Structures are given as C-alpha cells and as structure tokens.
SEGUMI-110176 format. One record per residue (C-alpha): residue in three letters; x, y, z. Coordinates in steps of 0.5 Angstrom, whole numbers, padded with zeros to 4 digits, always signed. Layout:
% residues N
alaXYZ ...
***
This chain:
% residues 250
unk+0053+0251-0070 unk+0055+0245-0074 unk+0062+0244-0076 unk+0060+0242-0083 unk+0055+0247-0085 unk+0061+0251-0089 unk+0062+0244-0093 unk+0055+0243-0094 unk+0053+0250-0097 unk+0060+0252-0099 unk+0065+0257-0097 unk+0065+0260-0104 unk+0057+0261-0103 unk+0059+0265-0096 unk+0064+0269-0099 unk+0061+0271-0106 unk+0055+0273-0101 unk+0060+0278-0097 unk+0063+0280-0104 unk+0057+0282-0107 unk+0054+0286-0101 unk+0061+0290-0100 unk+0061+0291-0108 unk+0054+0294-0108 unk+0054+0298-0102 unk+0061+0301-0103 unk+0060+0303-0110 unk+0053+0306-0108 unk+0056+0310-0102 unk+0062+0312-0106 unk+0057+0315-0111 unk+0052+0318-0106 unk+0058+0321-0102 unk+0060+0325-0109 unk+0053+0327-0109 unk+0051+0329-0102 unk+0058+0333-0101 unk+0055+0337-0107 unk+0048+0338-0105 unk+0050+0339-0098 unk+0055+0345-0100 unk+0050+0348-0104 unk+0045+0348-0099 unk+0050+0350-0093 unk+0054+0356-0097 unk+0048+0359-0101 unk+0041+0362-0099 unk+0036+0362-0104 unk+0028+0361-0104 unk+0026+0355-0102 unk+0032+0353-0099 unk+0028+0351-0092 unk+0024+0346-0097 unk+0030+0343-0100 unk+0033+0342-0093 unk+0026+0339-0091 unk+0026+0334-0097 unk+0033+0332-0095 unk+0031+0330-0088 unk+0025+0327-0090 unk+0029+0322-0095 unk+0033+0319-0089 unk+0026+0316-0087 unk+0024+0313-0094 unk+0021+0306-0094 unk+0026+0302-0098 unk+0020+0298-0101 unk+0017+0304-0104 unk+0024+0306-0107 unk+0025+0299-0109 unk+0018+0299-0113 unk+0020+0306-0116 unk+0027+0303-0119 unk+0023+0297-0121 unk+0018+0301-0125 unk+0024+0305-0128 unk+0028+0300-0130 unk+0023+0295-0132 unk+0021+0293-0140 unk+0015+0298-0139 unk+0020+0304-0136 unk+0024+0309-0139 unk+0031+0306-0138 unk+0029+0298-0139 unk+0024+0299-0145 unk+0027+0305-0148 unk+0024+0312-0150 unk+0023+0316-0156 unk+0023+0324-0157 unk+0019+0325-0163 unk+0019+0332-0167 unk+0012+0335-0169 unk+0013+0334-0176 unk+0014+0326-0174 unk+0021+0326-0175 unk+0025+0322-0169 unk+0030+0327-0165 unk+0032+0321-0160 unk+0031+0314-0160 unk+0033+0310-0154 unk+0032+0303-0154 unk+0033+0301-0147 unk+0038+0297-0143 unk+0037+0291-0139 unk+0039+0293-0131 unk+0033+0290-0127 unk+0036+0284-0123 unk+0043+0286-0123 unk+0048+0289-0118 unk+0047+0295-0122 unk+0040+0296-0120 unk+0041+0295-0113 unk+0047+0300-0113 unk+0041+0305-0116 unk+0037+0303-0110 unk+0042+0304-0105 unk+0044+0311-0108 unk+0037+0313-0107 unk+0037+0311-0100 unk+0044+0313-0097 unk+0044+0320-0101 unk+0039+0323-0096 unk+0043+0320-0090 unk+0050+0323-0092 unk+0047+0329-0094 unk+0043+0331-0088 unk+0049+0329-0083 unk+0054+0333-0088 unk+0050+0339-0088 unk+0049+0339-0080 unk+0057+0338-0080 unk+0058+0344-0085 unk+0053+0348-0081 unk+0056+0347-0074 unk+0063+0350-0076 unk+0064+0356-0073 unk+0063+0362-0077 unk+0070+0365-0075 unk+0073+0360-0080 unk+0069+0363-0085 unk+0071+0370-0083 unk+0078+0368-0083 unk+0078+0365-0090 unk+0075+0371-0092 unk+0080+0376-0088 unk+0085+0372-0092 unk+0083+0374-0098 unk+0080+0367-0100 unk+0074+0367-0105 unk+0068+0363-0104 unk+0071+0357-0107 unk+0077+0358-0102 unk+0072+0359-0096 unk+0068+0353-0098 unk+0074+0348-0098 unk+0076+0351-0091 unk+0069+0350-0088 unk+0069+0343-0091 unk+0076+0341-0089 unk+0074+0343-0082 unk+0068+0339-0082 unk+0071+0333-0085 unk+0070+0329-0079 unk+0063+0330-0079 unk+0063+0328-0087 unk+0067+0322-0085 unk+0061+0320-0080 unk+0056+0322-0085 unk+0059+0317-0090 unk+0060+0311-0085 unk+0052+0312-0083 unk+0051+0312-0090 unk+0054+0305-0091 unk+0051+0303-0085 unk+0044+0304-0088 unk+0046+0301-0095 unk+0049+0295-0092 unk+0043+0293-0088 unk+0038+0294-0093 unk+0034+0289-0095 unk+0027+0291-0098 unk+0029+0295-0104 unk+0035+0290-0106 unk+0030+0284-0106 unk+0026+0288-0111 unk+0030+0290-0116 unk+0036+0285-0115 unk+0032+0279-0115 unk+0036+0275-0109 unk+0039+0271-0115 unk+0044+0265-0113 unk+0047+0262-0119 unk+0049+0254-0119 unk+0056+0252-0121 unk+0055+0245-0121 unk+0056+0239-0116 unk+0051+0242-0112 unk+0055+0249-0111 unk+0052+0256-0112 unk+0055+0263-0112 unk+0051+0270-0111 unk+0050+0274-0116 unk+0045+0279-0113 unk+0044+0276-0106 unk+0047+0280-0101 unk+0048+0278-0093 unk+0041+0281-0091 unk+0037+0278-0097 unk+0041+0271-0096 unk+0039+0271-0088 unk+0032+0272-0090 unk+0032+0266-0096 unk+0036+0261-0091 unk+0032+0262-0085 unk+0025+0261-0089 unk+0028+0255-0092 unk+0030+0252-0085 unk+0038+0253-0086 unk+0038+0256-0079 unk+0046+0255-0078 unk+0047+0258-0085 unk+0043+0264-0083 unk+0046+0265-0076 unk+0053+0265-0080 unk+0051+0270-0085 unk+0048+0274-0079 unk+0054+0274-0075 unk+0058+0277-0081 unk+0053+0282-0082 unk+0054+0284-0074 unk+0061+0284-0075 unk+0061+0289-0081 unk+0056+0293-0077 unk+0060+0293-0071 unk+0066+0295-0075 unk+0062+0301-0078 unk+0060+0303-0071 unk+0067+0303-0068 unk+0070+0307-0074 unk+0064+0312-0073 unk+0066+0313-0065 unk+0073+0313-0067 unk+0072+0319-0072 unk+0067+0323-0067 unk+0072+0322-0061 unk+0078+0325-0066 unk+0073+0331-0068 unk+0071+0332-0061 unk+0078+0332-0058 unk+0080+0338-0063 
***
C-alpha cells in the first residue's frame, strides 16, 4: 500500500467513514436490543395461540435479503410513501382528523438506522430467545418458590441468560456493520466535498465506501477500508468468544 494514500484521499475522509459506520450501527443495535429483549421476553415467558408462527417469523427474519429491506424502507420514506409524503385521516363527513405533512428522512443516516434495525432485530431476538429458553427450569422454580412474581421470575431468567444476550447483541452488531445493500439504497452513499479536493462521509459507510472506491480503481483506499472493517469484525468475534467462554465456564 502506497504511503501517500492518506495524503491523497485524506485521513479526514477515512475517519468520517468509520465514524458514520459506528454511529449508524451502534444506534441501530441499541434500538434493536431494546426491541429484541422485549420480543424475546414475550415469546419466551408466555404461551399464546400462534406462538410457533411468531417464532418462525423471527427466525425467518434472520435471513431477510438486505436489498428487499432497503427497497421497502425506500418506498416508505420516499415522497410517495406515508413517512416521506405524509398522509391524512379524513372523517366520513369530509373533515380532516389528522394531517401529517411528512418528513425528509431518505438519504440520511436516520434512514440507514431504520434499515439496520429491521435487519438486526430478528438476529438479536432469535439468539436472545434461545438463551432464555436454555436457562434451567430450576432457576424459574427457585424464583417462584422464593415468592417472586412473574416479573421477578422473568428478571431472574434474563439475568441468568445475560451472556447469551450479550452474544446476541454482538451478533446483531456484526449483521449491521457488515451491511451494504440496504444502506446503499436508503442512504445514497453520499460523500460531501469540503473544499481543496477533500471530502467527508455523510451516508457512506465502510462497506459502501469499499464498493465505491474499488469500482473507481482506488484499490489502495479500498484495501485500507477493508482492513478497518476486518479489524472491527475480528474485534466483534473476539468479544463474542470471550462472552461465550465466560458463560460456559459458569
């Protein structure tokens, strides 16, 4: 790799790409974790008609094609969609009960967060649900015997499954940070010129930047970005292994 690569393209450009990637992925995983723990709790601690189908939907969601998710988010956030274009609720008499003018979210980091939440939530939910269901029934029985309520029992089980939950979060982050299809569609892969031939990322992530730079023949920069992405992925895998080892050793 040539020594002048960062002088040519700017370390600011590289740093901005990494920061956008982490900002979008961490925000998406944070939201997904809250949703997933709630959904896993509902599925893991309750019996209801259709539960098997609900679990099947969650497991199927782990394999959602990212480009399909990106297209769906694009349609919802576009000017023709209910979020981008707005909508109205009209009363039978012709009066307007509610009028939403819409909000511009397409081709912003927020749109990328939405798409990554949709992709990461099934992964975190499924792994968390497996961790909850894998807790020994003796834990539940002991919590009940101690006079605990249903909430107390649920908290005790989740506390016991915490290592599995952490593994689920790391798996969700890995799914989000490696995403390219959906964020390319809804984010637009935008880099902003700052003057003097320099640029910074607005919605360009590591994965989309690698695709763009490689297509333009900037292989050195593509390799540099790929190394950064590999380091992130390796860090995630190492953390996951440490968490699993701690959980197994208990």
